[in-house]
Chimera marker file (.cmm) of the C-alpha trace (Angstrom):
<marker_set name="trace">
<marker id="1" x="-0.242" y="-0.015" z="0.319" r="1" g="1" b="0" radius="0.5"/>
<marker id="2" x="1.101" y="3.301" z="-0.761" r="1" g="1" b="0" radius="0.5"/>
<marker id="3" x="0.921" y="5.689" z="1.750" r="1" g="1" b="0" radius="0.5"/>
<marker id="4" x="-0.521" y="9.215" z="1.781" r="1" g="1" b="0" radius="0.5"/>
<marker id="5" x="1.497" y="11.821" z="1.445" r="1" g="1" b="0" radius="0.5"/>
<marker id="6" x="0.340" y="14.552" z="3.872" r="1" g="1" b="0" radius="0.5"/>
<marker id="7" x="2.371" y="17.639" z="4.881" r="1" g="1" b="0" radius="0.5"/>
<marker id="8" x="2.805" y="17.909" z="8.198" r="1" g="1" b="0" radius="0.5"/>
<marker id="9" x="0.131" y="21.173" z="8.921" r="1" g="1" b="0" radius="0.5"/>
<marker id="10" x="-2.550" y="19.334" z="6.792" r="1" g="1" b="0" radius="0.5"/>
<marker id="11" x="-2.672" y="16.528" z="9.504" r="1" g="1" b="0" radius="0.5"/>
<marker id="12" x="-4.536" y="18.396" z="11.678" r="1" g="1" b="0" radius="0.5"/>
<marker id="13" x="-6.727" y="20.617" z="9.107" r="1" g="1" b="0" radius="0.5"/>
<marker id="14" x="-7.775" y="17.236" z="8.408" r="1" g="1" b="0" radius="0.5"/>
<marker id="15" x="-10.089" y="17.762" z="11.730" r="1" g="1" b="0" radius="0.5"/>
<marker id="16" x="-11.686" y="20.651" z="11.244" r="1" g="1" b="0" radius="0.5"/>
<marker id="17" x="-12.163" y="20.540" z="7.459" r="1" g="1" b="0" radius="0.5"/>
<marker id="18" x="-15.876" y="21.951" z="7.031" r="1" g="1" b="0" radius="0.5"/>
<marker id="19" x="-15.513" y="21.896" z="2.225" r="1" g="1" b="0" radius="0.5"/>
<marker id="20" x="-14.322" y="25.142" z="2.104" r="1" g="1" b="0" radius="0.5"/>
<marker id="21" x="-11.111" y="25.897" z="0.077" r="1" g="1" b="0" radius="0.5"/>
<marker id="22" x="-8.906" y="27.488" z="-3.154" r="1" g="1" b="0" radius="0.5"/>
<marker id="23" x="-10.787" y="25.602" z="-5.678" r="1" g="1" b="0" radius="0.5"/>
<marker id="24" x="-13.210" y="23.564" z="-6.455" r="1" g="1" b="0" radius="0.5"/>
<marker id="25" x="-10.271" y="20.541" z="-7.236" r="1" g="1" b="0" radius="0.5"/>
<marker id="26" x="-8.819" y="21.234" z="-3.731" r="1" g="1" b="0" radius="0.5"/>
<marker id="27" x="-12.522" y="20.842" z="-2.154" r="1" g="1" b="0" radius="0.5"/>
<marker id="28" x="-12.559" y="16.992" z="-3.634" r="1" g="1" b="0" radius="0.5"/>
<marker id="29" x="-9.366" y="16.360" z="-3.262" r="1" g="1" b="0" radius="0.5"/>
<marker id="30" x="-9.282" y="17.395" z="0.512" r="1" g="1" b="0" radius="0.5"/>
<marker id="31" x="-12.807" y="15.794" z="0.831" r="1" g="1" b="0" radius="0.5"/>
<marker id="32" x="-11.420" y="12.346" z="-0.461" r="1" g="1" b="0" radius="0.5"/>
<marker id="33" x="-8.162" y="12.699" z="2.386" r="1" g="1" b="0" radius="0.5"/>
<marker id="34" x="-10.371" y="13.605" z="5.292" r="1" g="1" b="0" radius="0.5"/>
<marker id="35" x="-13.059" y="10.618" z="4.564" r="1" g="1" b="0" radius="0.5"/>
<marker id="36" x="-10.260" y="8.560" z="4.520" r="1" g="1" b="0" radius="0.5"/>
<marker id="37" x="-8.362" y="9.724" z="8.008" r="1" g="1" b="0" radius="0.5"/>
<marker id="38" x="-12.256" y="10.150" z="9.301" r="1" g="1" b="0" radius="0.5"/>
<marker id="39" x="-13.097" y="6.009" z="8.358" r="1" g="1" b="0" radius="0.5"/>
<marker id="40" x="-12.397" y="4.332" z="12.093" r="1" g="1" b="0" radius="0.5"/>
<marker id="41" x="-12.269" y="0.992" z="10.183" r="1" g="1" b="0" radius="0.5"/>
<marker id="42" x="-9.527" y="2.090" z="7.566" r="1" g="1" b="0" radius="0.5"/>
<marker id="43" x="-6.479" y="2.351" z="8.689" r="1" g="1" b="0" radius="0.5"/>
<marker id="44" x="-3.687" y="3.812" z="6.369" r="1" g="1" b="0" radius="0.5"/>
<marker id="45" x="-0.011" y="4.704" z="5.868" r="1" g="1" b="0" radius="0.5"/>
<marker id="46" x="0.247" y="8.131" z="5.666" r="1" g="1" b="0" radius="0.5"/>
<marker id="47" x="3.749" y="10.142" z="4.848" r="1" g="1" b="0" radius="0.5"/>
<marker id="48" x="4.529" y="13.017" z="6.782" r="1" g="1" b="0" radius="0.5"/>
<marker id="49" x="6.746" y="15.156" z="4.767" r="1" g="1" b="0" radius="0.5"/>
<marker id="50" x="7.847" y="19.881" z="4.879" r="1" g="1" b="0" radius="0.5"/>
<marker id="51" x="7.112" y="19.906" z="0.982" r="1" g="1" b="0" radius="0.5"/>
<marker id="52" x="4.003" y="19.823" z="-1.162" r="1" g="1" b="0" radius="0.5"/>
<marker id="53" x="1.622" y="16.779" z="-0.676" r="1" g="1" b="0" radius="0.5"/>
<marker id="54" x="-1.842" y="15.108" z="-2.198" r="1" g="1" b="0" radius="0.5"/>
<marker id="55" x="-4.227" y="18.132" z="-1.393" r="1" g="1" b="0" radius="0.5"/>
<marker id="56" x="-1.211" y="20.888" z="-2.984" r="1" g="1" b="0" radius="0.5"/>
<marker id="57" x="-1.390" y="19.190" z="-6.183" r="1" g="1" b="0" radius="0.5"/>
<marker id="58" x="-4.964" y="20.321" z="-6.438" r="1" g="1" b="0" radius="0.5"/>
<marker id="59" x="-4.142" y="23.836" z="-5.159" r="1" g="1" b="0" radius="0.5"/>
<marker id="60" x="-4.547" y="26.536" z="-7.815" r="1" g="1" b="0" radius="0.5"/>
<marker id="61" x="-1.303" y="28.086" z="-6.416" r="1" g="1" b="0" radius="0.5"/>
<marker id="62" x="0.786" y="25.299" z="-6.373" r="1" g="1" b="0" radius="0.5"/>
<marker id="63" x="4.064" y="25.295" z="-7.793" r="1" g="1" b="0" radius="0.5"/>
<marker id="64" x="6.428" y="22.968" z="-8.896" r="1" g="1" b="0" radius="0.5"/>
<marker id="65" x="8.340" y="22.519" z="-5.696" r="1" g="1" b="0" radius="0.5"/>
<marker id="66" x="6.478" y="25.051" z="-3.377" r="1" g="1" b="0" radius="0.5"/>
<marker id="67" x="3.225" y="27.321" z="-2.531" r="1" g="1" b="0" radius="0.5"/>
<marker id="68" x="2.922" y="30.376" z="-4.180" r="1" g="1" b="0" radius="0.5"/>
<marker id="69" x="0.368" y="31.812" z="-3.097" r="1" g="1" b="0" radius="0.5"/>
<marker id="70" x="1.860" y="35.366" z="-2.491" r="1" g="1" b="0" radius="0.5"/>
<marker id="71" x="5.905" y="35.470" z="-1.972" r="1" g="1" b="0" radius="0.5"/>
<marker id="72" x="5.507" y="34.394" z="1.439" r="1" g="1" b="0" radius="0.5"/>
<marker id="73" x="3.216" y="31.406" z="1.402" r="1" g="1" b="0" radius="0.5"/>
<marker id="74" x="6.111" y="29.241" z="1.242" r="1" g="1" b="0" radius="0.5"/>
<marker id="75" x="8.126" y="30.005" z="4.651" r="1" g="1" b="0" radius="0.5"/>
<marker id="76" x="4.997" y="30.184" z="6.326" r="1" g="1" b="0" radius="0.5"/>
<marker id="77" x="3.300" y="26.955" z="5.931" r="1" g="1" b="0" radius="0.5"/>
<marker id="78" x="6.817" y="24.981" z="5.715" r="1" g="1" b="0" radius="0.5"/>
<marker id="79" x="6.926" y="26.821" z="9.328" r="1" g="1" b="0" radius="0.5"/>
<marker id="80" x="3.115" y="25.427" z="10.337" r="1" g="1" b="0" radius="0.5"/>
<marker id="81" x="4.997" y="22.134" z="9.163" r="1" g="1" b="0" radius="0.5"/>
<marker id="82" x="8.016" y="22.194" z="11.431" r="1" g="1" b="0" radius="0.5"/>
<marker id="83" x="5.642" y="23.021" z="14.172" r="1" g="1" b="0" radius="0.5"/>
<marker id="84" x="3.671" y="19.989" z="14.297" r="1" g="1" b="0" radius="0.5"/>
<marker id="85" x="6.348" y="17.752" z="13.295" r="1" g="1" b="0" radius="0.5"/>
<marker id="86" x="7.836" y="18.830" z="16.210" r="1" g="1" b="0" radius="0.5"/>
<marker id="87" x="5.169" y="19.345" z="18.326" r="1" g="1" b="0" radius="0.5"/>
<marker id="88" x="3.852" y="16.255" z="18.158" r="1" g="1" b="0" radius="0.5"/>
<marker id="89" x="7.547" y="14.162" z="17.995" r="1" g="1" b="0" radius="0.5"/>
<marker id="90" x="7.287" y="13.727" z="14.321" r="1" g="1" b="0" radius="0.5"/>
<marker id="91" x="10.339" y="12.733" z="11.326" r="1" g="1" b="0" radius="0.5"/>
<marker id="92" x="9.569" y="14.648" z="8.740" r="1" g="1" b="0" radius="0.5"/>
<marker id="93" x="9.315" y="12.060" z="5.645" r="1" g="1" b="0" radius="0.5"/>
<marker id="94" x="8.943" y="9.230" z="8.047" r="1" g="1" b="0" radius="0.5"/>
<marker id="95" x="5.696" y="6.665" z="7.494" r="1" g="1" b="0" radius="0.5"/>
<marker id="96" x="3.301" y="5.859" z="10.182" r="1" g="1" b="0" radius="0.5"/>
<marker id="97" x="0.030" y="4.103" z="10.618" r="1" g="1" b="0" radius="0.5"/>
<marker id="98" x="-2.677" y="6.850" z="10.618" r="1" g="1" b="0" radius="0.5"/>
<marker id="99" x="-4.303" y="5.208" z="14.122" r="1" g="1" b="0" radius="0.5"/>
<marker id="100" x="-1.297" y="6.336" z="15.723" r="1" g="1" b="0" radius="0.5"/>
<marker id="101" x="-1.530" y="9.779" z="14.762" r="1" g="1" b="0" radius="0.5"/>
<marker id="102" x="-4.822" y="10.494" z="15.259" r="1" g="1" b="0" radius="0.5"/>
<marker id="103" x="-4.103" y="9.033" z="18.933" r="1" g="1" b="0" radius="0.5"/>
<marker id="104" x="-0.346" y="11.627" z="19.232" r="1" g="1" b="0" radius="0.5"/>
<marker id="105" x="-2.735" y="14.330" z="18.230" r="1" g="1" b="0" radius="0.5"/>
<marker id="106" x="-5.577" y="13.946" z="20.437" r="1" g="1" b="0" radius="0.5"/>
<marker id="107" x="-3.322" y="13.221" z="22.933" r="1" g="1" b="0" radius="0.5"/>
<marker id="108" x="-0.388" y="16.063" z="22.190" r="1" g="1" b="0" radius="0.5"/>
<marker id="109" x="-2.750" y="18.894" z="20.706" r="1" g="1" b="0" radius="0.5"/>
<marker id="110" x="-5.032" y="21.140" z="22.404" r="1" g="1" b="0" radius="0.5"/>
<marker id="111" x="-7.574" y="23.559" z="20.513" r="1" g="1" b="0" radius="0.5"/>
<marker id="112" x="-5.597" y="26.407" z="21.506" r="1" g="1" b="0" radius="0.5"/>
<marker id="113" x="-2.047" y="25.431" z="21.012" r="1" g="1" b="0" radius="0.5"/>
<marker id="114" x="-3.123" y="26.227" z="16.788" r="1" g="1" b="0" radius="0.5"/>
<marker id="115" x="-2.736" y="29.588" z="18.148" r="1" g="1" b="0" radius="0.5"/>
<marker id="116" x="1.020" y="28.837" z="17.898" r="1" g="1" b="0" radius="0.5"/>
<marker id="117" x="1.097" y="26.267" z="15.586" r="1" g="1" b="0" radius="0.5"/>
<marker id="118" x="-1.385" y="27.633" z="12.727" r="1" g="1" b="0" radius="0.5"/>
<marker id="119" x="-0.568" y="31.314" z="13.495" r="1" g="1" b="0" radius="0.5"/>
<marker id="120" x="-1.413" y="33.876" z="11.305" r="1" g="1" b="0" radius="0.5"/>
<marker id="121" x="-3.054" y="31.367" z="9.460" r="1" g="1" b="0" radius="0.5"/>
<marker id="122" x="-6.237" y="32.582" z="7.833" r="1" g="1" b="0" radius="0.5"/>
<marker id="123" x="-8.277" y="29.826" z="7.839" r="1" g="1" b="0" radius="0.5"/>
<marker id="124" x="-7.758" y="29.743" z="12.140" r="1" g="1" b="0" radius="0.5"/>
<marker id="125" x="-10.479" y="32.198" z="12.585" r="1" g="1" b="0" radius="0.5"/>
<marker id="126" x="-13.311" y="30.587" z="11.431" r="1" g="1" b="0" radius="0.5"/>
<marker id="127" x="-12.932" y="28.724" z="14.636" r="1" g="1" b="0" radius="0.5"/>
<marker id="128" x="-13.472" y="25.313" z="12.815" r="1" g="1" b="0" radius="0.5"/>
<marker id="129" x="-10.148" y="23.853" z="12.868" r="1" g="1" b="0" radius="0.5"/>
<marker id="130" x="-9.908" y="23.990" z="17.362" r="1" g="1" b="0" radius="0.5"/>
<marker id="131" x="-14.100" y="22.787" z="17.060" r="1" g="1" b="0" radius="0.5"/>
<marker id="132" x="-12.141" y="19.689" z="14.864" r="1" g="1" b="0" radius="0.5"/>
<marker id="133" x="-9.603" y="19.428" z="16.949" r="1" g="1" b="0" radius="0.5"/>
<marker id="134" x="-11.659" y="19.260" z="20.743" r="1" g="1" b="0" radius="0.5"/>
<marker id="135" x="-14.210" y="16.939" z="18.938" r="1" g="1" b="0" radius="0.5"/>
<marker id="136" x="-11.157" y="14.536" z="18.046" r="1" g="1" b="0" radius="0.5"/>
<marker id="137" x="-9.854" y="14.604" z="21.650" r="1" g="1" b="0" radius="0.5"/>
<marker id="138" x="-13.063" y="14.282" z="23.182" r="1" g="1" b="0" radius="0.5"/>
<marker id="139" x="-13.617" y="10.824" z="21.351" r="1" g="1" b="0" radius="0.5"/>
<marker id="140" x="-10.371" y="9.489" z="22.025" r="1" g="1" b="0" radius="0.5"/>
<marker id="141" x="-10.928" y="10.249" z="25.683" r="1" g="1" b="0" radius="0.5"/>
<link id1="1" id2="2" r="1" g="1" b="0" radius="0.2"/>
<link id1="2" id2="3" r="1" g="1" b="0" radius="0.2"/>
<link id1="3" id2="4" r="1" g="1" b="0" radius="0.2"/>
<link id1="4" id2="5" r="1" g="1" b="0" radius="0.2"/>
<link id1="5" id2="6" r="1" g="1" b="0" radius="0.2"/>
<link id1="6" id2="7" r="1" g="1" b="0" radius="0.2"/>
<link id1="7" id2="8" r="1" g="1" b="0" radius="0.2"/>
<link id1="8" id2="9" r="1" g="1" b="0" radius="0.2"/>
<link id1="9" id2="10" r="1" g="1" b="0" radius="0.2"/>
<link id1="10" id2="11" r="1" g="1" b="0" radius="0.2"/>
<link id1="11" id2="12" r="1" g="1" b="0" radius="0.2"/>
<link id1="12" id2="13" r="1" g="1" b="0" radius="0.2"/>
<link id1="13" id2="14" r="1" g="1" b="0" radius="0.2"/>
<link id1="14" id2="15" r="1" g="1" b="0" radius="0.2"/>
<link id1="15" id2="16" r="1" g="1" b="0" radius="0.2"/>
<link id1="16" id2="17" r="1" g="1" b="0" radius="0.2"/>
<link id1="17" id2="18" r="1" g="1" b="0" radius="0.2"/>
<link id1="18" id2="19" r="1" g="1" b="0" radius="0.2"/>
<link id1="19" id2="20" r="1" g="1" b="0" radius="0.2"/>
<link id1="20" id2="21" r="1" g="1" b="0" radius="0.2"/>
<link id1="21" id2="22" r="1" g="1" b="0" radius="0.2"/>
<link id1="22" id2="23" r="1" g="1" b="0" radius="0.2"/>
<link id1="23" id2="24" r="1" g="1" b="0" radius="0.2"/>
<link id1="24" id2="25" r="1" g="1" b="0" radius="0.2"/>
<link id1="25" id2="26" r="1" g="1" b="0" radius="0.2"/>
<link id1="26" id2="27" r="1" g="1" b="0" radius="0.2"/>
<link id1="27" id2="28" r="1" g="1" b="0" radius="0.2"/>
<link id1="28" id2="29" r="1" g="1" b="0" radius="0.2"/>
<link id1="29" id2="30" r="1" g="1" b="0" radius="0.2"/>
<link id1="30" id2="31" r="1" g="1" b="0" radius="0.2"/>
<link id1="31" id2="32" r="1" g="1" b="0" radius="0.2"/>
<link id1="32" id2="33" r="1" g="1" b="0" radius="0.2"/>
<link id1="33" id2="34" r="1" g="1" b="0" radius="0.2"/>
<link id1="34" id2="35" r="1" g="1" b="0" radius="0.2"/>
<link id1="35" id2="36" r="1" g="1" b="0" radius="0.2"/>
<link id1="36" id2="37" r="1" g="1" b="0" radius="0.2"/>
<link id1="37" id2="38" r="1" g="1" b="0" radius="0.2"/>
<link id1="38" id2="39" r="1" g="1" b="0" radius="0.2"/>
<link id1="39" id2="40" r="1" g="1" b="0" radius="0.2"/>
<link id1="40" id2="41" r="1" g="1" b="0" radius="0.2"/>
<link id1="41" id2="42" r="1" g="1" b="0" radius="0.2"/>
<link id1="42" id2="43" r="1" g="1" b="0" radius="0.2"/>
<link id1="43" id2="44" r="1" g="1" b="0" radius="0.2"/>
<link id1="44" id2="45" r="1" g="1" b="0" radius="0.2"/>
<link id1="45" id2="46" r="1" g="1" b="0" radius="0.2"/>
<link id1="46" id2="47" r="1" g="1" b="0" radius="0.2"/>
<link id1="47" id2="48" r="1" g="1" b="0" radius="0.2"/>
<link id1="48" id2="49" r="1" g="1" b="0" radius="0.2"/>
<link id1="49" id2="50" r="1" g="1" b="0" radius="0.2"/>
<link id1="50" id2="51" r="1" g="1" b="0" radius="0.2"/>
<link id1="51" id2="52" r="1" g="1" b="0" radius="0.2"/>
<link id1="52" id2="53" r="1" g="1" b="0" radius="0.2"/>
<link id1="53" id2="54" r="1" g="1" b="0" radius="0.2"/>
<link id1="54" id2="55" r="1" g="1" b="0" radius="0.2"/>
<link id1="55" id2="56" r="1" g="1" b="0" radius="0.2"/>
<link id1="56" id2="57" r="1" g="1" b="0" radius="0.2"/>
<link id1="57" id2="58" r="1" g="1" b="0" radius="0.2"/>
<link id1="58" id2="59" r="1" g="1" b="0" radius="0.2"/>
<link id1="59" id2="60" r="1" g="1" b="0" radius="0.2"/>
<link id1="60" id2="61" r="1" g="1" b="0" radius="0.2"/>
<link id1="61" id2="62" r="1" g="1" b="0" radius="0.2"/>
<link id1="62" id2="63" r="1" g="1" b="0" radius="0.2"/>
<link id1="63" id2="64" r="1" g="1" b="0" radius="0.2"/>
<link id1="64" id2="65" r="1" g="1" b="0" radius="0.2"/>
<link id1="65" id2="66" r="1" g="1" b="0" radius="0.2"/>
<link id1="66" id2="67" r="1" g="1" b="0" radius="0.2"/>
<link id1="67" id2="68" r="1" g="1" b="0" radius="0.2"/>
<link id1="68" id2="69" r="1" g="1" b="0" radius="0.2"/>
<link id1="69" id2="70" r="1" g="1" b="0" radius="0.2"/>
<link id1="70" id2="71" r="1" g="1" b="0" radius="0.2"/>
<link id1="71" id2="72" r="1" g="1" b="0" radius="0.2"/>
<link id1="72" id2="73" r="1" g="1" b="0" radius="0.2"/>
<link id1="73" id2="74" r="1" g="1" b="0" radius="0.2"/>
<link id1="74" id2="75" r="1" g="1" b="0" radius="0.2"/>
<link id1="75" id2="76" r="1" g="1" b="0" radius="0.2"/>
<link id1="76" id2="77" r="1" g="1" b="0" radius="0.2"/>
<link id1="77" id2="78" r="1" g="1" b="0" radius="0.2"/>
<link id1="78" id2="79" r="1" g="1" b="0" radius="0.2"/>
<link id1="79" id2="80" r="1" g="1" b="0" radius="0.2"/>
<link id1="80" id2="81" r="1" g="1" b="0" radius="0.2"/>
<link id1="81" id2="82" r="1" g="1" b="0" radius="0.2"/>
<link id1="82" id2="83" r="1" g="1" b="0" radius="0.2"/>
<link id1="83" id2="84" r="1" g="1" b="0" radius="0.2"/>
<link id1="84" id2="85" r="1" g="1" b="0" radius="0.2"/>
<link id1="85" id2="86" r="1" g="1" b="0" radius="0.2"/>
<link id1="86" id2="87" r="1" g="1" b="0" radius="0.2"/>
<link id1="87" id2="88" r="1" g="1" b="0" radius="0.2"/>
<link id1="88" id2="89" r="1" g="1" b="0" radius="0.2"/>
<link id1="89" id2="90" r="1" g="1" b="0" radius="0.2"/>
<link id1="90" id2="91" r="1" g="1" b="0" radius="0.2"/>
<link id1="91" id2="92" r="1" g="1" b="0" radius="0.2"/>
<link id1="92" id2="93" r="1" g="1" b="0" radius="0.2"/>
<link id1="93" id2="94" r="1" g="1" b="0" radius="0.2"/>
<link id1="94" id2="95" r="1" g="1" b="0" radius="0.2"/>
<link id1="95" id2="96" r="1" g="1" b="0" radius="0.2"/>
<link id1="96" id2="97" r="1" g="1" b="0" radius="0.2"/>
<link id1="97" id2="98" r="1" g="1" b="0" radius="0.2"/>
<link id1="98" id2="99" r="1" g="1" b="0" radius="0.2"/>
<link id1="99" id2="100" r="1" g="1" b="0" radius="0.2"/>
<link id1="100" id2="101" r="1" g="1" b="0" radius="0.2"/>
<link id1="101" id2="102" r="1" g="1" b="0" radius="0.2"/>
<link id1="102" id2="103" r="1" g="1" b="0" radius="0.2"/>
<link id1="103" id2="104" r="1" g="1" b="0" radius="0.2"/>
<link id1="104" id2="105" r="1" g="1" b="0" radius="0.2"/>
<link id1="105" id2="106" r="1" g="1" b="0" radius="0.2"/>
<link id1="106" id2="107" r="1" g="1" b="0" radius="0.2"/>
<link id1="107" id2="108" r="1" g="1" b="0" radius="0.2"/>
<link id1="108" id2="109" r="1" g="1" b="0" radius="0.2"/>
<link id1="109" id2="110" r="1" g="1" b="0" radius="0.2"/>
<link id1="110" id2="111" r="1" g="1" b="0" radius="0.2"/>
<link id1="111" id2="112" r="1" g="1" b="0" radius="0.2"/>
<link id1="112" id2="113" r="1" g="1" b="0" radius="0.2"/>
<link id1="113" id2="114" r="1" g="1" b="0" radius="0.2"/>
<link id1="114" id2="115" r="1" g="1" b="0" radius="0.2"/>
<link id1="115" id2="116" r="1" g="1" b="0" radius="0.2"/>
<link id1="116" id2="117" r="1" g="1" b="0" radius="0.2"/>
<link id1="117" id2="118" r="1" g="1" b="0" radius="0.2"/>
<link id1="118" id2="119" r="1" g="1" b="0" radius="0.2"/>
<link id1="119" id2="120" r="1" g="1" b="0" radius="0.2"/>
<link id1="120" id2="121" r="1" g="1" b="0" radius="0.2"/>
<link id1="121" id2="122" r="1" g="1" b="0" radius="0.2"/>
<link id1="122" id2="123" r="1" g="1" b="0" radius="0.2"/>
<link id1="123" id2="124" r="1" g="1" b="0" radius="0.2"/>
<link id1="124" id2="125" r="1" g="1" b="0" radius="0.2"/>
<link id1="125" id2="126" r="1" g="1" b="0" radius="0.2"/>
<link id1="126" id2="127" r="1" g="1" b="0" radius="0.2"/>
<link id1="127" id2="128" r="1" g="1" b="0" radius="0.2"/>
<link id1="128" id2="129" r="1" g="1" b="0" radius="0.2"/>
<link id1="129" id2="130" r="1" g="1" b="0" radius="0.2"/>
<link id1="130" id2="131" r="1" g="1" b="0" radius="0.2"/>
<link id1="131" id2="132" r="1" g="1" b="0" radius="0.2"/>
<link id1="132" id2="133" r="1" g="1" b="0" radius="0.2"/>
<link id1="133" id2="134" r="1" g="1" b="0" radius="0.2"/>
<link id1="134" id2="135" r="1" g="1" b="0" radius="0.2"/>
<link id1="135" id2="136" r="1" g="1" b="0" radius="0.2"/>
<link id1="136" id2="137" r="1" g="1" b="0" radius="0.2"/>
<link id1="137" id2="138" r="1" g="1" b="0" radius="0.2"/>
<link id1="138" id2="139" r="1" g="1" b="0" radius="0.2"/>
<link id1="139" id2="140" r="1" g="1" b="0" radius="0.2"/>
<link id1="140" id2="141" r="1" g="1" b="0" radius="0.2"/>
</marker_set>
């Protein structure tokens, strides 16, 4: 089974995803990824990256190897990726079981941690990400 490539900060985004996105193709790809991650009976492998992932390649802002939404966007998303990996104790490019990543996220990430981990993310103000993390934690208590 080929692992799903998912960038560090997307490990958190998937819990708050509510169908919003940068384009219809990005939304559809995220729906597919989120469905696989939320399906409890289905185990999958996830390669955690600090780079463009499967969701990014459906985004209109992706370049060949970096986010090009604006001049600072790639540095911003890479920074979020690295903060999430450090917070969860994950290794870049390592492959993990989905269930392991869900357990780690539920155990180590509190909704208010997103203020630091996802600082300046345009989606943070909607509140759905914090709600998603709160729901994940509640489900795993």
